[in-house]
C-alpha positions, 0 to 999 in steps of 0.5 A: 897472815904470815909476816912476809905479807905484813911486810909487803903491805907495809912496804907498799903503803910506804911506797905509796906515801912517797909517791902520792903524798906531798909533805909541804901540802900535808904540813900546810893543812895540818890541823891543830890539836892532837886528835885532829892531827891523828884523824888527818894522818889516818885520812891521808893514809887512806887517800894515798892507799886508795889512789895506789890500790886503784892503779896497782892490782898487786898493791890492792891485793896486798893491802886488802889482805893486810886489813882483813887479817888486822 
């Protein structure tokens, strides 16, 4: 995987976070404990990437390529 593909996937993920994640709601339900917070953050990333992948084919391709190579 070339660096350009990695940047594209990371940029897509960040754009999806900005569009589909609400920081007020995220913070309201954020659990206590370090491990719980890490899992919560991962679950949130999966959630907004799934929403975006379902709506945008190009983003889906970029993210899938990134995770396959990772």
